[in-house]
C-alpha positions as CSV (number, residue, x, y, z in Angstrom):
1,X,3.6,6.0,-16.9
2,X,3.7,9.7,-15.9
3,X,1.5,9.0,-12.9
4,X,4.1,6.5,-11.6
5,X,6.7,9.3,-11.4
6,X,4.4,11.4,-9.2
7,X,3.0,8.7,-7.0
8,X,5.8,6.2,-6.4
9,X,7.4,8.3,-3.7
10,X,7.6,6.1,-0.6
11,X,11.0,4.6,-1.2
12,X,13.0,7.6,-2.4
13,X,16.3,9.2,-2.6
14,X,19.5,11.5,-2.3
15,X,22.0,14.5,-2.2
16,X,22.1,18.2,-2.0
17,X,19.4,18.4,-4.6
18,X,16.0,18.1,-3.0
19,X,13.6,15.4,-4.3
20,X,10.5,17.7,-3.9
21,X,12.3,20.5,-5.8
22,X,13.0,18.0,-8.6
23,X,9.4,16.8,-8.7
24,X,8.2,20.4,-8.8
25,X,10.4,21.2,-11.7
26,X,9.0,18.1,-13.4
27,X,5.5,19.2,-12.7
28,X,6.2,22.6,-14.3
29,X,7.6,20.7,-17.4
30,X,11.1,22.1,-16.7
31,X,12.6,18.8,-17.7
32,X,16.2,20.0,-17.9
33,X,16.1,21.1,-14.3
34,X,14.3,18.0,-13.1
35,X,16.7,15.7,-14.9
36,X,19.7,17.5,-13.5
37,X,18.4,17.3,-9.9
38,X,17.4,13.7,-10.2
39,X,20.9,12.9,-11.6
40,X,22.4,14.7,-8.6
41,X,20.5,12.3,-6.3
42,X,21.9,9.2,-7.9
43,X,25.3,9.0,-6.0
44,X,23.4,8.5,-2.8
45,X,21.7,5.4,-4.1
46,X,18.3,7.1,-4.7
47,X,16.2,4.4,-6.4
48,X,13.3,6.8,-7.1
49,X,15.7,9.3,-8.9
50,X,16.9,6.5,-11.1
51,X,13.3,5.4,-11.7
52,X,12.2,8.9,-12.6
53,X,15.1,9.4,-15.1
54,X,14.0,6.1,-16.7
55,X,10.5,7.4,-17.0
56,X,11.7,10.6,-18.6
57,X,13.9,8.8,-21.1
58,X,11.2,6.4,-22.0
59,X,8.6,9.1,-22.5
60,X,11.0,11.5,-24.3
61,X,10.5,14.3,-21.8
62,X,13.1,17.0,-22.5
63,X,15.0,14.6,-24.8
64,X,14.4,12.2,-27.6
65,X,12.7,9.0,-26.4
66,X,15.4,6.4,-25.8
67,X,14.4,2.8,-24.8
68,X,18.0,1.7,-24.1
69,X,18.7,4.7,-21.9
70,X,15.4,4.1,-20.0
71,X,16.2,0.4,-19.5
72,X,19.6,1.4,-18.0
73,X,18.0,3.6,-15.5
74,X,15.3,1.1,-14.7
75,X,18.0,-1.5,-14.2
76,X,19.7,0.8,-11.7
77,X,16.5,1.5,-9.9
78,X,15.7,-2.2,-9.6
79,X,19.3,-2.8,-8.4
80,X,18.5,-0.3,-5.7
81,X,15.4,-2.3,-4.7
82,X,12.7,-0.2,-6.5
83,X,9.9,-2.8,-7.0
84,X,8.0,-1.1,-9.9
85,X,11.2,-1.0,-11.9
86,X,11.5,-4.8,-11.7
87,X,8.0,-5.1,-13.1
88,X,8.7,-2.6,-15.9
89,X,11.9,-4.2,-16.9
90,X,10.1,-7.5,-17.6
91,X,7.7,-5.7,-19.9
92,X,10.0,-3.3,-21.6
93,X,12.8,-5.8,-22.2
94,X,10.5,-7.7,-24.4
95,X,10.2,-4.6,-26.6
96,X,13.9,-4.0,-26.9
97,X,16.2,-5.2,-29.7
98,X,19.4,-7.1,-29.0
99,X,21.4,-4.0,-29.7
100,X,19.3,-1.9,-27.4
101,X,19.7,-4.5,-24.6
102,X,23.5,-4.5,-25.1
103,X,23.6,-0.7,-25.0
104,X,21.4,-0.7,-21.8
105,X,23.5,-3.2,-20.0
106,X,26.7,-1.2,-20.8
107,X,25.1,2.1,-19.6
108,X,23.8,0.3,-16.5
109,X,27.3,-0.7,-15.5
110,X,28.5,2.9,-15.9
111,X,25.6,4.2,-13.8
112,X,26.4,1.8,-11.0
113,X,29.9,3.4,-10.7
114,X,28.2,6.7,-9.8
115,X,26.5,5.2,-6.7
116,X,28.3,6.1,-3.5
117,X,25.8,4.9,-0.9
118,X,24.9,1.3,-1.3
119,X,23.3,-1.1,1.3
120,X,23.4,0.9,4.5
121,X,24.7,-0.6,7.7
122,X,22.7,1.1,10.5
123,X,24.5,-0.4,13.4
124,X,26.2,2.1,15.6
125,X,30.0,2.0,16.0
126,X,31.2,0.0,18.8
127,X,33.4,1.4,21.6
128,X,36.3,-0.8,22.8
129,X,38.1,-0.5,26.1
130,X,36.1,2.6,27.0
131,X,36.3,3.8,30.7
132,X,33.3,3.3,33.0
133,X,31.3,6.2,34.3
134,X,31.7,7.0,37.9
135,X,29.3,10.0,38.1
136,X,26.3,10.9,36.0
137,X,24.3,14.0,36.7
138,X,20.6,13.9,35.7
139,X,19.5,16.9,33.6
140,X,17.0,19.4,35.0
141,X,13.7,19.3,33.3
142,X,13.2,22.7,31.6
143,X,10.5,24.6,33.4
144,X,8.6,25.7,30.3
145,X,8.7,22.2,28.9
146,X,7.3,20.8,32.1
147,X,4.5,23.5,32.1
148,X,3.6,22.6,28.6
149,X,3.7,18.8,29.2
150,X,6.5,18.4,26.6
151,X,8.5,15.2,26.3
152,X,11.3,14.1,24.0
153,X,14.9,13.1,23.8
154,X,18.4,14.4,23.0
155,X,21.2,12.3,21.6
156,X,24.7,13.7,22.3
157,X,28.2,12.9,21.4
158,X,31.1,14.1,23.6
159,X,34.8,13.9,24.2
160,X,36.3,12.6,27.5
161,X,39.9,13.4,28.4
162,X,42.5,11.3,30.2
163,X,41.3,12.5,33.6
164,X,37.7,11.3,32.9
165,X,36.3,14.8,32.4
166,X,33.8,15.6,29.7
167,X,35.4,18.4,27.6
168,X,33.3,18.9,24.4
169,X,29.6,18.1,23.9
170,X,27.5,18.4,20.8
171,X,23.9,17.5,19.9
172,X,23.5,14.8,17.3
173,X,19.7,14.6,17.3
174,X,16.9,16.0,19.4
175,X,13.1,16.0,19.6
176,X,11.6,18.5,19.8
177,X,14.3,20.8,18.6
178,X,15.6,23.6,20.9
179,X,13.8,22.4,24.0
180,X,16.0,19.9,25.9
181,X,19.4,20.4,24.3
182,X,20.7,23.1,26.8
183,X,19.8,21.1,29.9
184,X,21.3,17.9,28.4
185,X,24.6,19.5,27.5
186,X,24.8,21.2,30.9
187,X,24.3,17.8,32.7
188,X,26.7,15.8,30.5
189,X,29.5,18.3,31.0
190,X,29.3,17.4,34.8
191,X,29.7,13.7,34.2
192,X,32.9,11.9,35.3
193,X,34.5,8.8,33.9
194,X,37.3,6.6,35.2
195,X,40.7,8.1,34.3
196,X,42.5,6.3,31.4
197,X,45.6,6.6,29.3
198,X,43.8,8.4,26.4
199,X,40.8,10.4,25.4
200,X,37.5,8.7,24.3
201,X,34.5,9.6,22.2
202,X,31.0,8.7,23.5
203,X,27.4,8.9,22.5
204,X,24.4,8.9,24.8
205,X,20.7,9.5,24.6
206,X,18.8,11.3,27.3
207,X,15.0,10.8,27.5
208,X,12.6,13.3,28.9
209,X,9.1,12.5,30.2
210,X,7.1,13.7,33.1
211,X,5.5,10.3,34.0
212,X,8.7,8.2,33.4
213,X,7.3,7.1,30.1
214,X,6.1,8.7,26.9
215,X,2.4,8.8,26.2
216,X,2.1,6.9,22.9
217,X,-1.3,8.5,22.3
218,X,0.2,11.9,22.6
219,X,2.9,11.0,20.1
220,X,0.2,9.7,17.7
221,X,-1.6,13.1,18.1
222,X,1.6,14.9,17.3
223,X,2.1,12.8,14.2
224,X,-1.4,13.3,13.0
225,X,-1.6,17.0,13.8
226,X,1.5,17.7,11.7
227,X,0.6,15.2,9.0
228,X,4.1,13.8,9.3
229,X,3.2,10.4,7.9
230,X,1.4,11.8,4.8
231,X,4.1,14.3,3.9
232,X,6.9,11.9,4.6
233,X,5.3,9.3,2.4
234,X,5.0,12.0,-0.3
235,X,8.8,12.3,-0.3
236,X,9.3,15.6,1.7
237,X,12.7,15.1,3.3
238,X,12.1,17.5,6.2
239,X,9.0,15.6,7.2
240,X,10.8,12.3,6.7
241,X,13.5,13.4,9.1
242,X,10.9,14.6,11.7
243,X,8.9,11.3,11.4
244,X,12.1,9.3,11.9
245,X,12.9,11.3,15.0
246,X,9.4,10.7,16.4
247,X,9.4,7.0,15.7
248,X,12.8,6.7,17.2
249,X,11.5,8.3,20.4
250,X,8.6,5.8,20.5
251,X,10.9,2.9,19.9
252,X,13.4,3.7,22.6
253,X,10.5,4.4,25.1
254,X,8.8,1.1,24.3
255,X,9.4,-1.9,26.6
256,X,9.6,-4.1,23.4
257,X,12.5,-4.7,21.1
258,X,12.0,-4.6,17.3
259,X,13.1,-6.3,14.2
260,X,12.1,-4.3,11.1
261,X,11.7,-6.9,8.4
262,X,12.8,-5.6,4.9
263,X,10.6,-8.2,3.3
264,X,7.4,-6.7,4.8
265,X,5.6,-4.1,2.6
266,X,5.7,-0.5,3.5
267,X,2.4,0.5,5.1
268,X,0.0,3.2,4.0
269,X,-0.7,4.1,7.7
270,X,1.3,3.8,10.9
271,X,0.8,0.8,13.1
272,X,1.0,1.8,16.8
273,X,0.0,-1.6,18.0
274,X,3.7,-2.7,17.9
275,X,4.3,-0.6,21.0
276,X,1.7,-2.4,23.0
277,X,3.2,-3.6,26.3
278,X,3.7,-7.4,26.4
279,X,3.8,-9.5,29.6
280,X,7.0,-9.5,31.5
281,X,8.8,-12.9,31.7
282,X,11.6,-14.0,34.0
283,X,14.1,-16.9,34.1
284,X,17.1,-18.1,36.0
285,X,19.2,-19.4,33.2
286,X,22.2,-19.9,35.4
287,X,25.4,-20.0,33.3
288,X,24.0,-17.9,30.4
289,X,26.1,-14.9,29.4
290,X,25.7,-13.1,26.2
291,X,22.9,-12.2,23.8
292,X,20.3,-14.4,22.1
293,X,17.0,-14.2,20.2
294,X,14.8,-17.2,20.8
295,X,11.5,-18.6,19.8
296,X,9.3,-19.6,22.7
297,X,6.3,-22.0,23.1
298,X,3.1,-21.2,24.9
299,X,4.4,-22.7,28.1
300,X,7.6,-20.6,28.0
301,X,9.9,-23.4,26.7
302,X,12.6,-22.2,24.3
303,X,12.1,-24.2,21.1
304,X,14.6,-22.5,18.8
305,X,17.7,-20.3,18.9
306,X,17.3,-17.7,16.1
307,X,20.5,-15.9,17.0
308,X,23.1,-16.4,19.7
309,X,26.3,-14.6,20.7
310,X,27.7,-16.2,23.8
311,X,30.3,-14.5,25.9
312,X,33.5,-16.4,26.9
313,X,32.2,-17.1,30.4
314,X,28.9,-18.6,29.2
315,X,28.4,-22.1,30.5
316,X,25.4,-23.2,28.4
317,X,25.9,-24.9,25.1
318,X,22.3,-24.3,24.0
319,X,19.2,-22.5,25.3
320,X,16.8,-24.9,23.6
321,X,14.7,-26.6,26.3
322,X,15.3,-23.9,28.9
323,X,12.1,-22.3,30.2
324,X,11.0,-18.7,30.7
325,X,8.4,-18.0,33.5
326,X,5.3,-15.9,33.1
327,X,2.3,-15.6,30.8
328,X,3.7,-15.8,27.2
329,X,2.0,-13.4,24.8
330,X,4.7,-13.1,22.2
331,X,6.5,-15.7,20.0
332,X,10.1,-14.3,20.0
333,X,12.1,-12.8,22.9
334,X,15.6,-11.3,23.2
335,X,17.7,-12.4,26.1
336,X,20.8,-10.5,27.3
337,X,23.2,-10.7,30.2
338,X,26.6,-9.0,30.0
339,X,29.5,-9.4,32.3
340,X,30.4,-5.7,31.6
341,X,27.1,-4.6,33.2
342,X,27.6,-4.0,36.9
343,X,24.1,-5.3,37.7
344,X,24.7,-8.5,35.7
345,X,21.0,-8.9,35.4
346,X,19.2,-11.1,32.8
347,X,17.1,-8.9,30.5
348,X,14.2,-10.5,28.7
349,X,12.3,-8.4,26.2
350,X,9.6,-9.3,23.6
351,X,10.8,-9.0,20.0
352,X,8.2,-7.6,17.7
353,X,8.5,-7.9,13.9
354,X,7.4,-4.8,12.0
355,X,7.6,-3.1,8.7
356,X,10.6,-0.8,7.9
357,X,8.0,2.0,7.7
358,X,7.8,1.9,11.5
359,X,11.6,2.3,11.9
360,X,12.9,5.8,12.7
361,X,16.2,5.0,11.0
362,X,14.4,4.0,7.8
363,X,12.9,7.5,7.6
364,X,16.2,9.2,8.5
365,X,17.8,7.2,5.6
366,X,15.1,8.3,3.2
367,X,15.5,12.0,4.3
368,X,19.2,11.7,3.9
369,X,18.9,10.2,0.4
370,X,16.4,13.0,-0.4
371,X,18.9,15.7,0.4
372,X,18.3,16.7,4.1
373,X,21.6,17.6,5.6
374,X,20.5,17.1,9.2
375,X,19.5,13.5,8.3
376,X,22.7,12.9,6.5
377,X,24.7,14.0,9.6
378,X,22.7,11.6,11.8
379,X,23.2,8.8,9.3
380,X,27.0,9.6,9.3
381,X,27.0,8.6,13.0
382,X,25.7,5.1,12.1
383,X,27.1,4.4,8.7
384,X,30.7,5.0,7.5
385,X,29.4,5.5,3.9
386,X,27.5,8.6,4.9
387,X,30.4,9.9,6.9
388,X,32.7,9.5,3.8
389,X,30.1,11.2,1.7
390,X,29.9,14.2,4.0
391,X,33.7,14.3,4.3
392,X,33.9,14.6,0.5
393,X,31.3,17.4,0.8
394,X,33.7,19.2,3.2
395,X,31.0,19.2,6.0
396,X,32.6,21.0,9.0
397,X,30.7,19.1,11.7
398,X,31.5,15.7,10.3
399,X,35.1,16.6,9.6
400,X,35.6,17.7,13.3
401,X,34.2,14.6,14.9
402,X,35.7,12.2,12.3
403,X,39.0,13.9,12.7
404,X,39.0,13.7,16.4
405,X,38.1,10.0,16.3
406,X,40.9,9.3,13.7
407,X,43.4,11.2,15.9
408,X,42.4,9.1,19.0
409,X,42.7,5.9,16.9
410,X,46.3,6.7,16.0
411,X,45.8,8.5,12.6
412,X,47.0,11.8,14.0
413,X,48.1,13.4,10.8
414,X,44.8,12.7,9.0
415,X,42.8,13.7,12.1
416,X,44.6,17.1,12.4
417,X,44.0,17.8,8.7
418,X,40.3,17.2,9.2
419,X,40.1,19.3,12.3
420,X,41.8,22.2,10.7
421,X,39.5,22.0,7.8
422,X,36.5,22.0,10.2
423,X,38.0,25.1,11.8
424,X,38.2,26.8,8.4
425,X,34.6,25.9,7.8
426,X,33.7,27.7,11.1
427,X,32.2,24.7,12.8
428,X,31.8,26.1,16.3
429,X,33.3,23.3,18.3
430,X,36.2,22.4,16.0
431,X,38.7,24.8,17.7
432,X,37.8,23.6,21.1
433,X,38.2,20.0,20.1
434,X,41.6,20.7,18.6
435,X,42.8,22.3,21.8
436,X,41.7,19.2,23.8
437,X,44.1,17.0,21.9
438,X,47.6,16.5,23.2
439,X,49.7,19.5,22.1
440,X,52.8,17.3,22.1
441,X,51.2,14.8,19.8
442,X,50.2,17.5,17.4
443,X,53.6,19.1,17.4
444,X,55.2,15.7,16.9
445,X,53.0,14.9,13.9
446,X,53.7,18.3,12.3
447,X,57.5,17.8,12.9
448,X,57.4,14.4,11.2
449,X,55.4,15.9,8.3
450,X,57.8,18.8,7.9
451,X,60.8,16.4,7.9
452,X,59.1,14.3,5.2
453,X,58.5,17.4,3.1
454,X,62.1,18.6,3.5
455,X,63.5,15.2,2.7
456,X,61.3,14.8,-0.4
457,X,62.3,18.3,-1.6
458,X,66.0,17.6,-1.7
């Protein structure tokens, strides 16, 4: 069973403890340190940490062998979707007495209460009633990056004031690091939006490539040269984060859309064939407004609606029977036409099903669960659970942006508290963000708070 602990690393796990540090402690037979670090990873839903603790309890490493305790950890690991734990449970349960099973079930319920991060929702937050851009300045390609043939992307978040001016910009994610960030920030600060009655938070991704598209073969060479896949699969959180960033770049540059099926097995090697360009299809579909995922026959006829979300102005009751034009070389396509898009053009993209192992966000999630702070901050932009976790950890960056969002959403008192905590944590943009908020609103909130304190003290 010991080899399972060292080899079952592909679906790992959590917190400020680092998974590799924990495994190294285990390899040195420092079982007390290993158990402590594995335990610190449990709150972030780390299935491998739970599995490893089960192995140690079963084998009596650093502790007396305890089947009931081991079963409890294996139950938690299985609950967190660790496949080997399910298999082990079936075999070990048969060896347990009724009393041991009762003890294990009770301990399992207590362990579940420790888990903070559960099933992760990776959908980005939606903006409502946001102003439209009226000027966007393209970033200048850095000279050194152009000379070296470098490509990449930068994801930014920024604050827009009532006049439509961009006031505060921060980098959320970038590949490669420290190459395109400065040009991106400089460009976005010159953007202009329609004036509105309040401030807004935005996110944007800027892509950089000299030929208008990223060379997938060059990306594959980067991946292989740095052994990103091998080290990421071995559980190294920094490599998992880097792999996630690289795969995200490949995904956003691809003409295809993707559905990463959680039922498909994780792969031992990357599959770059999913990025192969498919034939372009067209259609009239007069009256269609919204978003749909459809199955298409060889002649282009839509045979099944897998998912539909019609807008209010949509005039078609069903897309089944409608026909797409062109040479069909894929089974599933995504259709979208939004009334909020000024071009109001119908977009048709092939939908490719792939393993989660080809998803950048999957690897970001693994890195976050394995203790990488940069990955945790990226995940906080997609999932409120990660944001709440980092707020509890008093992370200055997350406190500043979450506080600003809360302030703009009407939770001024809570927002100001978070911003001031971010300032105390010396997050570089926190003071600037606080100054961008309406001074009168801040003073009003403080006045109300002081009145409440005075009243309660009488």
